C-alpha positions as CSV (number, residue, x, y, z in Angstrom):
1,M,-10.7,8.4,56.3
2,E,-12.6,6.2,53.8
3,E,-11.1,6.0,50.3
4,E,-13.5,6.1,47.4
5,L,-13.1,3.2,45.0
6,S,-13.3,3.8,41.3
7,P,-15.6,1.4,39.4
8,D,-14.1,-1.4,37.5
9,P,-14.2,-0.4,33.8
10,D,-15.1,-4.0,32.8
11,E,-18.1,-4.1,35.2
12,A,-19.5,-0.6,34.7
13,P,-19.2,0.8,31.2
14,R,-21.7,3.6,32.1
15,Y,-18.9,5.1,34.3
16,N,-16.5,5.4,31.4
17,Q,-16.2,8.3,29.1
18,Y,-15.8,7.2,25.5
19,P,-14.8,10.0,23.3
20,D,-16.4,10.1,19.9
21,T,-13.2,10.6,17.8
22,G,-14.7,9.4,14.5
23,C,-12.4,8.2,11.8
24,E,-10.8,9.5,8.6
25,L,-14.2,9.6,6.8
26,A,-16.2,11.4,9.5
27,G,-15.2,13.6,12.4
28,A,-17.6,12.0,14.8
29,C,-19.4,8.6,14.7
30,L,-22.7,10.2,15.9
31,N,-22.6,12.6,13.0
32,C,-21.4,10.2,10.3
33,P,-23.3,10.6,7.0
34,Y,-22.5,7.0,5.9
35,P,-24.9,4.1,6.3
36,L,-22.3,1.7,7.6
37,C,-19.2,2.2,9.8
38,H,-16.0,1.7,8.0
39,Y,-14.7,-0.4,10.9
40,D,-17.5,-2.8,10.1
41,D,-16.7,-3.0,6.4
42,P,-13.1,-1.9,5.4
43,A,-13.8,-2.5,1.7
44,L,-16.5,0.2,1.9
45,A,-14.2,2.6,3.6
46,R,-11.6,2.1,0.9
47,R,-14.2,2.7,-1.8
48,L,-15.4,5.9,-0.1
49,R,-11.8,7.1,0.2
50,N,-11.3,6.5,-3.5
51,I,-14.5,8.3,-4.3
52,I,-13.6,11.3,-2.2
53,M,-10.2,11.4,-3.8
54,G,-11.9,11.4,-7.2
55,K,-14.0,14.4,-6.2
56,R,-11.0,16.3,-5.0
57,L,-9.2,15.6,-8.2
58,L,-12.2,16.9,-10.2
59,Y,-12.2,20.0,-8.1
60,Q,-8.6,20.6,-9.0
61,L,-9.5,20.1,-12.7
62,K,-12.3,22.7,-12.4
63,R,-9.7,25.2,-10.9
64,G,-7.6,24.9,-14.1
65,R,-5.1,22.2,-13.3
66,T,-4.4,19.3,-15.6
67,L,-5.0,15.8,-14.3
68,V,-1.3,15.2,-14.4
69,E,-0.7,18.2,-12.1
70,A,-3.6,17.2,-9.8
71,A,-2.3,13.6,-9.6
72,A,1.2,14.7,-8.8
73,A,0.0,17.1,-6.1
74,K,-1.8,14.2,-4.4
75,G,1.1,11.8,-4.9
76,L,-0.8,9.6,-7.4
77,T,0.1,8.2,-10.8
78,L,-1.9,9.4,-13.7
79,R,-3.6,6.1,-14.1
80,T,-4.6,5.9,-10.5
81,A,-6.0,9.5,-10.7
82,E,-8.0,8.4,-13.8
83,R,-9.4,5.5,-11.9
84,R,-10.4,7.7,-8.9
85,V,-12.2,10.2,-11.1
86,A,-14.0,7.3,-12.9
87,E,-15.0,5.8,-9.5
88,Y,-16.4,9.2,-8.4
89,R,-18.4,9.6,-11.6
90,E,-19.8,6.1,-11.4
91,A,-20.8,6.6,-7.8
92,K,-22.4,10.0,-8.6
93,E,-24.5,8.3,-11.3
94,K,-25.6,5.5,-9.0
95,Q,-26.2,7.7,-5.9
96,R,-26.5,4.7,-3.6
97,G,-28.1,6.6,-0.8
98,V,-25.0,8.6,0.0
99,E,-24.7,12.2,-1.0
100,F,-21.1,12.6,-2.2
101,D,-21.6,16.3,-2.7
102,D,-21.6,16.7,1.1
103,V,-18.1,15.1,1.5
């Protein structure tokens, strides 16, 4: 009886299954809306997370919460919440090729 040998993962990457697990910014790498991977530029990822948080805070404000309440619900200080909202508004004005309304 001949035993079938499995390919060496280092020699034959085409035999490996690489799951597209994405990251905290996108559910799948192949469907990511951002122009640059956050693993390639961590500063960009941090900025995008801050912008997304600003959008979420504004959503809470539109639903009738105060900024103090929205910040407390997200575990942020009032000043940090103010900065996140300002970062979102600044990014919205610039629209650097990324549609933040889709996030």
